[in-house]
TORPA-4810 file (N, C-alpha, C, O; in nm, 3 decimals):
<nodes>
NODE_1_-1.829_-0.849_0.479_-1.714_-0.853_0.470_-1.622_-0.763_0.555_-1.500_-0.782_0.558_M
NODE_2_-1.683_-0.665_0.624_-1.637_-0.556_0.696_-1.599_-0.625_0.865_-1.506_-0.594_0.939_S
NODE_3_-1.711_-0.727_0.886_-1.724_-0.769_1.013_-1.613_-0.852_0.999_-1.517_-0.842_1.075_T
NODE_4_-1.619_-0.941_0.900_-1.532_-1.055_0.881_-1.365_-1.030_0.858_-1.286_-1.123_0.842_G
NODE_5_-1.331_-0.900_0.859_-1.193_-0.858_0.846_-1.175_-0.785_1.019_-1.083_-0.793_1.101_L
NODE_6_-1.269_-0.736_1.022_-1.260_-0.715_1.194_-1.217_-0.837_1.292_-1.126_-0.837_1.375_L
NODE_7_-1.308_-0.940_1.262_-1.315_-1.056_1.332_-1.167_-1.141_1.318_-1.124_-1.210_1.410_F
NODE_8_-1.101_-1.125_1.193_-0.973_-1.179_1.149_-0.867_-1.087_1.193_-0.776_-1.150_1.245_I
NODE_9_-0.843_-0.940_1.190_-0.760_-0.898_1.230_-0.774_-0.784_1.341_-0.714_-0.677_1.354_R
NODE_10_-0.902_-0.861_1.439_-0.913_-0.777_1.556_-0.795_-0.741_1.625_-0.771_-0.622_1.642_G
NODE_11_-0.704_-0.841_1.675_-0.625_-0.827_1.762_-0.525_-0.743_1.696_-0.488_-0.651_1.769_G
NODE_12_-0.466_-0.744_1.573_-0.390_-0.633_1.523_-0.430_-0.501_1.504_-0.343_-0.414_1.506_Q
NODE_13_-0.562_-0.468_1.484_-0.601_-0.347_1.530_-0.602_-0.297_1.649_-0.543_-0.192_1.672_Y
NODE_14_-0.676_-0.369_1.752_-0.644_-0.354_1.891_-0.530_-0.291_1.930_-0.519_-0.179_1.980_G
NODE_15_-0.425_-0.393_1.899_-0.275_-0.353_1.935_-0.229_-0.203_1.884_-0.164_-0.121_1.949_R
NODE_16_-0.276_-0.191_1.760_-0.227_-0.042_1.665_-0.301_0.041_1.776_-0.225_0.110_1.845_L
NODE_17_-0.411_0.047_1.802_-0.511_0.124_1.833_-0.440_0.160_2.005_-0.422_0.272_2.053_L
NODE_18_-0.411_0.034_2.066_-0.321_0.058_2.198_-0.196_0.140_2.182_-0.160_0.214_2.274_D
NODE_19_-0.130_0.131_2.071_-0.002_0.215_2.039_-0.012_0.359_2.011_0.085_0.435_2.025_E
NODE_20_-0.128_0.397_1.972_-0.152_0.519_1.947_-0.241_0.601_2.061_-0.249_0.723_2.067_L
NODE_21_-0.287_0.535_2.121_-0.340_0.590_2.244_-0.238_0.698_2.325_-0.126_0.688_2.375_E
NODE_22_-0.336_0.805_2.311_-0.257_0.923_2.387_-0.130_1.000_2.300_-0.048_1.069_2.360_G
NODE_23_-0.126_0.980_2.160_-0.017_1.020_2.085_-0.093_1.065_1.966_-0.185_1.008_1.906_C
NODE_24_-0.026_1.197_1.939_-0.081_1.299_1.825_0.046_1.282_1.725_0.156_1.252_1.771_V
NODE_25_0.030_1.300_1.608_0.152_1.346_1.481_0.163_1.475_1.470_0.069_1.554_1.459_E
NODE_26_0.290_1.503_1.472_0.339_1.617_1.454_0.440_1.609_1.301_0.507_1.512_1.266_M
NODE_27_0.426_1.713_1.242_0.494_1.720_1.109_0.569_1.817_1.070_0.528_1.925_1.113_G
NODE_28_0.677_1.826_0.997_0.779_1.920_0.982_0.785_1.901_0.856_0.827_1.798_0.803_I
NODE_29_0.734_2.019_0.786_0.782_2.046_0.617_0.907_2.088_0.605_0.922_2.190_0.671_R
NODE_30_1.016_2.051_0.542_1.136_2.113_0.521_1.128_2.164_0.348_1.106_2.078_0.262_V
NODE_31_1.146_2.283_0.318_1.192_2.360_0.212_1.310_2.373_0.181_1.366_2.473_0.225_L
NODE_32_1.370_2.300_0.117_1.510_2.301_0.066_1.552_2.445_0.011_1.477_2.486_-0.078_I
NODE_33_1.651_2.522_0.046_1.682_2.625_-0.013_1.741_2.610_-0.174_1.800_2.509_-0.214_P
NODE_34_1.714_2.722_-0.251_1.773_2.675_-0.366_1.898_2.700_-0.409_1.934_2.688_-0.526_S
NODE_35_1.978_2.743_-0.300_2.135_2.710_-0.317_2.190_2.600_-0.303_2.306_2.574_-0.336_S
NODE_36_2.068_2.483_-0.225_2.106_2.376_-0.250_2.076_2.278_-0.329_2.117_2.163_-0.315_E
NODE_37_2.006_2.317_-0.413_1.933_2.256_-0.560_2.005_2.269_-0.685_2.005_2.385_-0.726_V
NODE_38_2.060_2.196_-0.748_2.127_2.228_-0.864_2.021_2.216_-0.970_1.909_2.168_-0.955_T
NODE_39_2.075_2.269_-1.082_1.942_2.293_-1.213_1.870_2.165_-1.184_1.921_2.061_-1.143_T
NODE_40_1.738_2.189_-1.211_1.680_2.084_-1.230_1.646_2.003_-1.347_1.605_2.048_-1.454_S
NODE_41_1.664_1.888_-1.319_1.672_1.761_-1.439_1.585_1.779_-1.540_1.616_1.763_-1.658_A
NODE_42_1.454_1.821_-1.492_1.338_1.860_-1.579_1.381_1.986_-1.697_1.315_1.975_-1.801_H
NODE_43_1.473_2.094_-1.695_1.498_2.177_-1.747_1.630_2.152_-1.869_1.667_2.235_-1.952_Q
NODE_44_1.681_2.018_-1.849_1.767_1.987_-1.922_1.725_1.874_-2.038_1.634_1.796_-2.008_L
NODE_45_1.773_1.866_-2.139_1.721_1.810_-2.245_1.788_1.647_-2.210_1.900_1.626_-2.163_P
NODE_46_1.691_1.548_-2.244_1.753_1.395_-2.164_1.886_1.384_-2.266_1.979_1.332_-2.203_I
NODE_47_1.914_1.407_-2.363_2.051_1.393_-2.454_2.160_1.456_-2.349_2.271_1.404_-2.338_S
NODE_48_2.127_1.560_-2.281_2.207_1.580_-2.212_2.257_1.524_-2.123_2.377_1.528_-2.098_H
NODE_49_2.152_1.450_-2.044_2.219_1.364_-1.910_2.261_1.245_-1.936_2.308_1.180_-1.843_L
NODE_50_2.251_1.176_-2.099_2.274_1.056_-2.129_2.440_1.053_-2.117_2.497_1.156_-2.154_A
NODE_51_2.507_0.963_-2.077_2.649_0.927_-2.088_2.689_0.862_-2.230_2.615_0.786_-2.292_P
NODE_52_2.786_0.891_-2.262_2.800_0.853_-2.420_2.856_0.705_-2.402_2.917_0.651_-2.309_H
NODE_53_2.823_0.671_-2.496_2.802_0.492_-2.506_2.824_0.473_-2.633_2.775_0.546_-2.719_H
NODE_54_2.915_0.353_-2.662_2.945_0.332_-2.813_2.820_0.309_-2.875_2.725_0.272_-2.807_P
NODE_55_2.808_0.328_-3.006_2.707_0.277_-3.086_2.648_0.135_-3.107_2.546_0.085_-3.153_P
NODE_56_2.771_0.093_-3.047_2.693_-0.078_-3.055_2.604_-0.128_-2.952_2.555_-0.240_-2.966_T
NODE_57_2.573_-0.040_-2.825_2.483_-0.052_-2.724_2.340_-0.057_-2.794_2.242_-0.127_-2.768_L
NODE_58_2.359_0.034_-2.885_2.174_0.052_-2.923_2.130_0.175_-2.857_2.176_0.224_-2.754_G
NODE_59_2.005_0.230_-2.953_1.927_0.339_-2.882_1.851_0.309_-2.775_1.807_0.406_-2.714_P
NODE_60_1.824_0.207_-2.735_1.747_0.156_-2.650_1.847_0.125_-2.485_1.801_0.110_-2.372_G
NODE_61_1.952_0.124_-2.518_2.064_0.147_-2.383_2.049_0.281_-2.369_1.999_0.331_-2.268_H
NODE_62_2.083_0.333_-2.450_2.101_0.473_-2.448_1.974_0.563_-2.391_1.994_0.664_-2.324_S
NODE_63_1.890_0.532_-2.413_1.782_0.564_-2.391_1.734_0.537_-2.212_1.673_0.611_-2.134_F
NODE_64_1.789_0.407_-2.196_1.764_0.395_-2.062_1.869_0.433_-1.981_1.846_0.415_-1.861_L
NODE_65_1.974_0.478_-2.008_2.066_0.541_-1.947_2.063_0.662_-1.916_2.118_0.710_-1.817_A
NODE_66_1.979_0.742_-2.024_1.928_0.843_-2.023_1.826_0.882_-1.887_1.836_0.967_-1.799_A
NODE_67_1.744_0.798_-1.912_1.616_0.817_-1.820_1.667_0.782_-1.654_1.607_0.832_-1.558_R
NODE_68_1.797_0.681_-1.635_1.851_0.677_-1.507_1.910_0.809_-1.457_1.874_0.859_-1.351_K
NODE_69_1.979_0.851_-1.520_2.042_0.989_-1.513_1.967_1.070_-1.489_1.994_1.135_-1.388_A
NODE_70_1.858_1.103_-1.553_1.725_1.223_-1.511_1.664_1.206_-1.425_1.614_1.303_-1.369_H
NODE_71_1.644_1.088_-1.381_1.575_1.060_-1.256_1.685_1.061_-1.114_1.651_1.094_-1.001_Y
NODE_72_1.794_1.024_-1.148_1.929_1.038_-1.038_1.915_1.180_-1.019_1.895_1.220_-0.904_A
NODE_73_1.924_1.278_-1.130_1.914_1.427_-1.079_1.817_1.468_-1.001_1.826_1.531_-0.896_Q
NODE_74_1.702_1.420_-1.067_1.569_1.454_-0.959_1.582_1.432_-0.841_1.521_1.506_-0.764_L
NODE_75_1.657_1.334_-0.791_1.654_1.274_-0.677_1.749_1.352_-0.592_1.737_1.352_-0.470_E
NODE_76_1.833_1.409_-0.646_1.953_1.483_-0.575_1.949_1.573_-0.455_2.030_1.569_-0.362_Q
NODE_77_1.840_1.659_-0.467_1.803_1.749_-0.360_1.776_1.666_-0.243_1.818_1.694_-0.131_P
NODE_78_1.709_1.567_-0.270_1.678_1.468_-0.144_1.783_1.394_-0.074_1.782_1.371_0.047_F
NODE_79_1.869_1.359_-0.154_1.972_1.298_-0.120_2.082_1.384_-0.028_2.155_1.349_0.065_E
NODE_80_2.068_1.488_-0.081_2.179_1.605_-0.012_2.112_1.639_0.128_2.178_1.689_0.220_E
NODE_81_1.974_1.610_0.139_1.892_1.649_0.250_1.913_1.510_0.369_1.865_1.534_0.480_S
NODE_82_1.964_1.401_0.356_1.980_1.325_0.467_2.041_1.364_0.571_2.007_1.317_0.679_R
NODE_83_2.139_1.453_0.565_2.194_1.499_0.684_2.104_1.572_0.797_2.103_1.559_0.919_E
NODE_84_2.035_1.645_0.716_1.927_1.742_0.787_1.841_1.660_0.857_1.812_1.680_0.975_L
NODE_85_1.795_1.563_0.784_1.673_1.478_0.807_1.729_1.380_0.951_1.648_1.347_1.038_I
NODE_86_1.893_1.339_0.958_1.929_1.273_1.064_1.940_1.384_1.188_1.916_1.357_1.306_E
NODE_87_1.981_1.507_1.138_1.971_1.616_1.267_1.865_1.613_1.324_1.871_1.584_1.444_R
NODE_88_1.736_1.639_1.267_1.637_1.648_1.314_1.570_1.523_1.416_1.498_1.545_1.513_C
NODE_89_1.609_1.404_1.371_1.565_1.288_1.450_1.634_1.284_1.537_1.582_1.249_1.643_R
NODE_90_1.771_1.314_1.537_1.843_1.335_1.690_1.808_1.408_1.774_1.799_1.375_1.892_A
NODE_91_1.772_1.558_1.714_1.720_1.639_1.835_1.587_1.606_1.888_1.562_1.636_2.005_A
NODE_92_1.502_1.551_1.816_1.388_1.492_1.885_1.369_1.377_1.965_1.271_1.353_2.034_F
NODE_93_1.503_1.287_1.945_1.543_1.129_2.006_1.464_1.175_2.136_1.466_1.291_2.177_A
NODE_94_1.390_1.066_2.200_1.295_1.037_2.297_1.205_1.114_2.326_1.167_1.134_2.442_G
NODE_95_1.151_1.179_2.208_1.003_1.251_2.230_0.905_1.205_2.159_0.784_1.224_2.172_L
NODE_96_0.992_1.116_2.050_0.885_1.045_1.934_0.873_0.927_1.969_0.963_0.885_2.040_F
NODE_97_0.765_0.836_1.935_0.791_0.685_1.929_0.816_0.616_1.765_0.884_0.518_1.734_L
NODE_98_0.748_0.691_1.693_0.784_0.634_1.530_0.824_0.766_1.469_0.811_0.875_1.525_K
NODE_99_0.880_0.745_1.340_0.906_0.842_1.253_0.879_0.781_1.123_0.875_0.661_1.097_F
NODE_100_0.859_0.893_1.036_0.790_0.843_0.897_0.847_0.969_0.787_0.800_1.081_0.806_K
NODE_101_0.924_0.955_0.698_0.971_1.053_0.598_0.912_1.025_0.459_0.925_0.915_0.406_L
NODE_102_0.849_1.122_0.405_0.775_1.133_0.281_0.841_1.248_0.189_0.832_1.365_0.225_E
NODE_103_0.913_1.208_0.057_0.982_1.292_-0.011_0.933_1.264_-0.162_0.978_1.163_-0.215_C
NODE_104_0.857_1.333_-0.226_0.824_1.303_-0.357_0.891_1.278_-0.449_0.989_1.352_-0.455_P
NODE_105_0.883_1.194_-0.542_0.991_1.136_-0.628_1.067_1.238_-0.711_1.188_1.227_-0.733_A
NODE_106_0.989_1.341_-0.760_1.055_1.438_-0.854_0.922_1.533_-0.837_0.810_1.517_-0.788_F
NODE_107_1.012_1.669_-0.920_0.914_1.795_-0.935_0.924_1.791_-1.092_1.016_1.737_-1.153_R
NODE_108_0.826_1.851_-1.144_0.793_1.860_-1.291_0.770_2.012_-1.289_0.737_2.072_-1.187_T
NODE_109_0.791_2.075_-1.417_0.760_2.217_-1.441_0.624_2.261_-1.385_0.603_2.372_-1.336_P
NODE_110_0.545_2.175_-1.396_0.393_2.225_-1.349_0.358_2.163_-1.217_0.244_2.128_-1.184_T
NODE_111_0.486_2.151_-1.135_0.467_2.142_-0.990_0.399_2.263_-0.922_0.397_2.375_-0.972_S
NODE_112_0.354_2.237_-0.826_0.317_2.334_-0.712_0.431_2.441_-0.684_0.457_2.556_-0.719_V
NODE_113_0.492_2.328_-0.589_0.608_2.381_-0.529_0.743_2.399_-0.620_0.776_2.312_-0.701_F
NODE_114_0.803_2.494_-0.603_0.946_2.475_-0.709_1.064_2.444_-0.645_1.157_2.405_-0.715_R
NODE_115_1.081_2.456_-0.509_1.171_2.391_-0.432_1.127_2.259_-0.367_1.013_2.237_-0.327_L
NODE_116_1.248_2.158_-0.362_1.202_2.026_-0.300_1.151_2.051_-0.154_1.187_2.141_-0.079_P
NODE_117_1.057_1.947_-0.128_0.953_1.956_-0.014_0.979_1.831_0.060_0.938_1.730_0.004_L
NODE_118_1.033_1.817_0.165_1.019_1.706_0.227_0.895_1.716_0.360_0.859_1.819_0.416_L
NODE_119_0.851_1.587_0.384_0.774_1.598_0.492_0.837_1.496_0.593_0.880_1.386_0.556_S
NODE_120_0.840_1.537_0.713_0.870_1.444_0.804_0.761_1.430_0.939_0.728_1.528_1.007_L
NODE_121_0.716_1.302_0.962_0.647_1.261_1.094_0.683_1.226_1.161_0.782_1.155_1.147_Y
NODE_122_0.618_1.255_1.304_0.642_1.233_1.426_0.540_1.166_1.514_0.454_1.240_1.562_F
NODE_123_0.538_1.072_1.534_0.419_1.013_1.640_0.479_1.066_1.785_0.583_1.024_1.835_L
NODE_124_0.415_1.141_1.828_0.441_1.217_1.958_0.325_1.216_2.099_0.213_1.266_2.112_V
NODE_125_0.409_1.136_2.191_0.305_1.138_2.316_0.237_1.273_2.321_0.309_1.361_2.273_P
NODE_126_0.114_1.317_2.367_0.071_1.445_2.414_0.160_1.520_2.525_0.169_1.642_2.543_R
NODE_127_0.228_1.407_2.601_0.304_1.472_2.730_0.419_1.530_2.672_0.469_1.621_2.738_S
NODE_128_0.471_1.500_2.568_0.606_1.535_2.500_0.569_1.683_2.395_0.657_1.732_2.324_S
NODE_129_0.461_1.726_2.398_0.405_1.839_2.284_0.493_1.969_2.300_0.542_2.027_2.203_L
NODE_130_0.508_2.006_2.420_0.574_2.100_2.476_0.719_2.104_2.450_0.789_2.194_2.405_E
NODE_131_0.742_2.007_2.481_0.933_1.979_2.463_0.965_2.010_2.325_1.057_2.079_2.280_A
NODE_132_0.838_1.922_2.242_0.884_1.868_2.082_0.883_2.047_2.042_0.985_2.095_1.991_F
NODE_133_0.773_2.131_2.066_0.784_2.269_2.004_0.888_2.323_2.050_0.960_2.357_1.956_R
NODE_134_0.932_2.348_2.147_1.052_2.394_2.193_1.206_2.345_2.167_1.307_2.412_2.187_K
NODE_135_1.196_2.209_2.117_1.297_2.176_2.037_1.314_2.228_1.899_1.414_2.266_1.837_I
NODE_136_1.187_2.220_1.865_1.176_2.265_1.690_1.216_2.401_1.688_1.314_2.438_1.623_F
NODE_137_1.145_2.479_1.757_1.218_2.615_1.780_1.368_2.645_1.765_1.416_2.728_1.687_Q
NODE_138_1.434_2.567_1.849_1.579_2.563_1.839_1.649_2.537_1.733_1.743_2.607_1.696_Q
NODE_139_1.603_2.419_1.668_1.608_2.340_1.549_1.596_2.414_1.417_1.669_2.387_1.322_V
NODE_140_1.482_2.526_1.415_1.471_2.570_1.307_1.538_2.714_1.286_1.518_2.784_1.186_S
NODE_141_1.628_2.752_1.404_1.713_2.882_1.386_1.852_2.820_1.337_1.929_2.884_1.266_L
NODE_142_1.869_2.727_1.368_2.038_2.627_1.317_2.010_2.613_1.188_2.111_2.644_1.125_K
NODE_143_1.911_2.576_1.105_1.886_2.517_0.984_1.867_2.592_0.881_1.765_2.661_0.878_E
NODE_144_1.966_2.596_0.766_1.996_2.660_0.644_1.826_2.664_0.577_1.774_2.767_0.536_S
NODE_145_1.757_2.522_0.578_1.652_2.506_0.520_1.539_2.567_0.577_1.543_2.594_0.697_A
NODE_146_1.436_2.594_0.509_1.290_2.656_0.592_1.214_2.510_0.663_1.205_2.402_0.607_R
NODE_147_1.174_2.538_0.775_1.130_2.427_0.874_0.981_2.511_0.894_0.967_2.632_0.913_L
NODE_148_0.874_2.407_0.883_0.738_2.464_0.920_0.685_2.344_1.012_0.684_2.232_0.963_L
NODE_149_0.644_2.362_1.131_0.574_2.266_1.215_0.453_2.273_1.207_0.390_2.378_1.220_L
NODE_150_0.392_2.141_1.180_0.253_2.144_1.187_0.194_2.031_1.308_0.265_1.955_1.373_T
NODE_151_0.059_2.041_1.316_0.018_1.975_1.438_-0.025_2.057_1.560_-0.016_2.180_1.564_G
NODE_152_-0.065_1.991_1.646_-0.093_1.834_1.631_-0.217_1.785_1.549_-0.320_1.850_1.532_P
NODE_153_-0.192_1.670_1.504_-0.295_1.608_1.443_-0.321_1.458_1.478_-0.230_1.397_1.536_W
NODE_154_-0.441_1.391_1.447_-0.466_1.243_1.457_-0.348_1.192_1.389_-0.284_1.266_1.315_P
NODE_155_-0.312_1.070_1.409_-0.193_1.004_1.377_-0.198_0.955_1.219_-0.131_0.856_1.189_P
NODE_156_-0.242_0.993_1.163_-0.271_0.969_1.008_-0.193_0.879_0.967_-0.223_0.761_0.949_Y
NODE_157_-0.060_0.941_0.944_0.049_0.838_0.865_0.100_0.721_0.957_0.194_0.654_0.914_N
NODE_158_0.038_0.687_1.095_0.110_0.586_1.150_-0.005_0.470_1.174_0.007_0.383_1.260_F
NODE_159_-0.147_0.486_1.061_-0.243_0.379_1.091_-0.235_0.289_0.968_-0.305_0.188_0.961_V
</nodes>
């Protein structure tokens, strides 16, 4: 079975390996400061989040509206971070080939991290590593969010 897949998709895999040749993955973890995060939705009762609807719409509609508001509240810190993400992408322009963003859907009371955490991944040619690190130093001094640089790693997020 494995050899069949290699035969069928060998060209695709070869192109991907060529694209990754000489590149590494650099990661930036973004811890959003608590001043930018509003009261967590998991701390609010669902009834608090539900908009008031006429009783004719029924309990199912009210429940779904409350869930929608609940998840919108959980995503709010990540929406507020879009500008920061774009500033990072712009600062590293020309130093990376691909970019990937990972933001967990929500935090629960049992989550390890109390602050929202974003992960930015960059596919960087080895020849650009030093410049990437220097730009990171400058960017991290300007931002209110705490930025943590990781890497270089094999390009796990780009295969």
